[in-house]
N, C-alpha and C positions, 0 to 999 in steps of 0.2 A: 744653241746649249739645251742643251735637255732638262728639261726635272720632273716629278713621277712623287706619285702622292703614293704607298708602301701602310699594307696593311698590316702586321707584323702577330701572329699567334701565337700566342708559347702559357702554356699548365697555372694556373693564377701565379704558383707555388713558386714560380722559375720567373715570376716577371719581371725584381729587382735584376737579380742574375743576366738573365737577357739582358736591362736597360743598359748594367752593367758593359757588357759584350761592345754592345752598339756604338757606347758613348766612346769606348776608345780606340776603337777602329775608324778609318776612315773613306770608309764608304756607303757611310748615308747619315744622317742627319736626326737624330730623337726626337721630340715633337710634345709628346704627351701619351696616357696611358688608363687604364681603367685597371680595375677590378678583378672582374676576368677577363685579365693575359689580354685585352687587343690593349698593339702600342700605334705609336702612328710613327715614323719616320721619310725625308724625304731621298732621295737620290738624283746625281749631277752628272751628267758625262756629254766628252762634247758630242756627241749620236749616238743613237739607239742601242751597238752593237755596245756601246761603256756597261752604259747602264746597264742593261741582258747581264755584263762582267758582275757589277756587280750589283746586284740582284737575287748571282748564283754566290754567293762567296757572305750573304744574306741568306741565305737557307741557307750556307753551310755550318752556324753556327749551332751547337750545341744547346738542345731544348728548345730550338724553335721548331712549330707543328707546322707553316704552315707561310708566303711573306710573298701578298702580289699585292699585281697594280694593281688601284682604285682611279689614276690618276693620269695624266703622261702630256704632256707639254714640249711643243719642240717650234721654235721662236725658229731658225731658219729652216725645220723644214719646209712647214707654214710660208713662211716669206720665199722657196720656190717651185712651190705650187704652185706660190698665187704667178709669182711671173711669169712658169711656167704657161697658165691661162693666158695671161694676159696675151703673153708671143704668140699663141697659139689657136686663141679665139676660138675654145671654146664653148666659150662660156652664153648660153644665144640671146640674141637682142633682148626677147617677152620674157624675161627672169629681173633684166631692170626693166620692166615693162610697172611703169605705177596702175593703169589702167589693167592692166591684169586679174580675174580674179581665178579665185582660188577651183571654185567645181568646175573651171572651162582645162583647169587642167589636169589631165591623164596619163597618169603613171603607169609605162611599164620597162618601169627597169633601166632607163635610158637620159633624161632629163636632157641631153644635149643633140636627140634626134626630136625631141618634140619639136613641132610646129607649134605655134600659138594658134 
């Protein structure tokens, strides 16, 4: 399951009508708004593609200036990445070394090939 926080922007005079449209549509869930026309909603989806589809639907609503993803969380994708890292042993041992010193780490664009 994926969950994303979306910041919707409208003109202040359209805030209530945009909120009403959001509440009657099942593509997202309304949470709060301010007097400047900023509205916070969340989108849930089985995968990223479903979330993007719902974001496109939201962006098509009348009087919405913008709708941008501010936060995204994907439990399934995170679990898959963790499994992949564990299976492929891609993390170097030194990353889990409690004696590793920050000043000894030199980042050159790829920590998996760095030797401690």
